[in-house]
Structures are given as C-alpha cells and as structure tokens.
N, C-alpha and C positions, 0 to 999 in steps of 0.2 A: 904329322906323323907319316911316316914312310908306310907305303904298301908293301905287304910282306908274301913272298913266294918260298914255297917249299920245293924242293928238287929231290925226288925220291928214285934213285938208280943205283944199282949194285955196281956199276962200273965207275970207279973213281974219277977217270979221265973226263967222263961226260959231266959229272958232278961239279968238277972243278971249273971246266969251261961254262957251263951255264951259270954257276956261282959268279964267276968273274964277269961275264956278260952283263947280268942283271944288277950286280952291284954298282957297276959302271953307269947302269941306266938309272940308278937311284934308289933301288928297291932293297928292302932287308931281305937277306936272303937265309934260308936254313937248308941244311942237307940231311938226308938220312939215307942209310945203305941198304934197309930193310923194312918190313912192313913195322915191325915193333917200335923203331925209332920214329917212323913216320907217323903212327897213331899217336905216340906220346908227344909229339911236335905239334900235331893238330889240337890235341886236348890241352895243351899248354899256352900255345902261341896265336891259334886261330889264324892261319894264313888267309890272305886274299884269294891266293891261285895255288894249285898243287901242279907240278909237271911231274907225271907218274909215268914210270917206265912199267910195261906189262908184264915182263920176263925177269922176275926176281926170285932167287932161291928161297925156299921156305914157305912165304905166304906170296901168292902171285898178285899180280896188278888187280885183278877183278876183286879178290877178297879183301885187298887194301881198301880199293875204292868202295865197296859195301860198307865195311867198317868206318871209313871216314864219313860217309852219308848218315850213319847212326849217330855220331857225335855231332856232326853239324850238316843237316839236310841242305843248306843253302851254298855248301862249299863248291868252289869252282875248280874244275879238273881238266887238264889237257893230257892225254896220254900220248905217250911214245913206244914205239915197238920196232924191233929190227926184224919181226916177222909179220909177213902179209896175212895174218890170221884173221879173215874177215869176220869170222864168228865171235871172236873175243873181241874186235874192235866195236862189232855191233851190240855185243852185250854190255861193254862199257859205255856206249851211248845210251841204251837203254836205262842205265843206272844213273845217267846224269852226266857223263864226260861231254865237254864242249865240243872237242874236235880231237883230231889225232895227228901225229907225225911219223912216219917211217924213218928208221935210222938207215943210212947216215942222213941227217936232216940239214936243210939250209938254215943257218942260225939267224938270217934276217927273216925268213919265215916264222920261225917261232917267236922273235922280239916282236913281229907285227902282230900275232896272235895274242901275245901278252898284253900289248898295249890296248888291242881291241876289247878284251875280256877284263882289263883292270884300268878303267878310266881313271886319269891322274887326279888325286885329289888337290883340291885348291885350297890354299890357306887364307 
C-alpha cells in the first residue's frame, strides 16, 4: 500500500509541482485548494502526511491544522508559507506541525523532509 500525501495550497502551480514530484517518488497524492476540501480528504483518506500552506483564503492554515488534529490527532503536517510570520509558524508547531518551509522552497529539501517523516513501508 502506498503512503498518502495531501497537498493543501491555493496556488495551482505549487499543487501541481508537488503532486508531480511525490507521485514520481511513489506516493499516492491528494490535492486541496482550500480548507473544506482538505478536511474532507483527511476524513475520507487519512493521509500519512500533509503539506499545508498557511495562507489560504477562507480558512487559514492554523484553523485547518486545528481541525485536522481533531479528526486525527496523530496526523503529520509540514507547513509552507511565503510569509516569515514567526508567530504563525510557532503556533503551528505548538499545534503539532513537524517543520516548516518558506516559499520559494528548495524541492529537494521538501523531498528530504517528507522521506524523514514518512518512513517507506516495506512489503
């Protein structure tokens, strides 16, 4: 069974890029453009890891993270932000986010973080 990654970002280009990268790595990927979609996917598919943008119109990343943790307290989340808002990053970490990446990020750094936080399952 493939490990599942949920990519949550309102920017289409970033979702497509990350989706392509992680599908090539052998993960099953899901995409959400907003908080409502993200929470539906978490409820239905229970991803192993979520790549979550902090600045999403409607429901921001902190609110999405809080609601994900209610659905699955063990869910693993890596946050992404284009903004150096240290208070938001700290709040996300206090809520259980594993680490964060500032945009524009180095794709190899994100790839390494995902590998670190989702050990490949052996069949």
